[in-house]
C-alpha positions, 0 to 999 in steps of 0.5 A: 698730661695732654688730651692726646695722651689721655686719649692714647691711654684710653685706646691702650686700655681698650686695645685688645678688649674693645670688641668685648666692651662694645658687646657688653654695652650692647647687652647692657642696653638690651637689658635696659630695654627689657626693664621698660617692657613691664611699664609698657605692659602695665600702661596697656591695661590702663586708660591712656588718658588716665592719671594712673598712666602718668604715675606709672611712667613717672615712677618707672623713670625714677626707678631707672635714674640710678643707671647713670651711676652704674655706667660711671662705676663700670667705666671707672673700673675699666679706666683702672683695669679693675675686674668688672662685669655686667653687674657693675652697670647696675651698681647704682642699685646697691644703695638705691635711695641714696643714689636716687637722691643723688640723681634727683639733685643732679637733674634739679641742678640741670633744670635750674641751669636751663631756667637761668640760661633762658631768663634773657628770653623774656626780652623776646616779649618786646616787639623790637627785633633788635631786643629779640636778637640781643635776648637770643644771643645773650641766652646762647652765651649764658647757656654756653657759660653755664655749660662750661662751668658745670658740665664737668662737675655734673659728669664726674658727680656720677663717678664720685657718687658710685665711688664714695658711698659715705659722703653726702650727695650735696657735699660731693656735688660741691666738691666736684664743682670746686675741683673741676674749676681748675680743669674746665678748659681741658675737659671742654677741649677733650670733649671737643676732640670727640665731636668727629666721633659723634658725627661718625655715630650719626653717620652709622645710624648710632651703631658706632656708639658701641665703640665710641662710648667705651672710648669716651668714658675710658678717657673720662676715667683717666681724666677723673683719676688724673685731675679730679680725684687723683688715684695712687699708682699703687691702687691701679690693678693691671692685667687681671682676669675679668668676669662676664 
């Protein structure tokens, strides 16, 4: 299945419901905004330089981490034409502690990858322009290589965590990485094909994101079930009524 076919399948999935999905995404982000209001209110009553402000902010951010799993779960259902509702966006809270551990593991891996990619920048301490240039180029190349190797695994890690509630979070991360090694080329080029859409999003001051994100994530869902964790044709439910 080529990337063009994946994107065509995603458009066919959205076909008559694209506007509704854009509206649901807007409603979801509005609800997330409301979740931040208590944090702002609490911080207003605290001294801005108090450590309590940092503790409240850090705790609140931790509590909101599982939202990424909910987003993946929602669009996983969308890519299979399954029944879905706004509640699916918050699926990450169905097993909060497990999903929080999963998110911390994911961001821990991302931080390690960033640190590793920046190691060559140590050469910038030398007072030599050639060494500095080499260190910057090496950092960029190493960063690109790590991005290429791990991006797909990190993306679909959220998808699998929401779908598989029994397997350990470390095991799932390893399995996602292993499975993606055969498909990193295609997944990378799939994302390259969306660069124009992202530029359109910038040109519309972010408004287009409500249409682009369902398209992108629907494509991810089709890719996920085609190559990463293939789903049996019999498990796909077509043309069923949705709930709001």
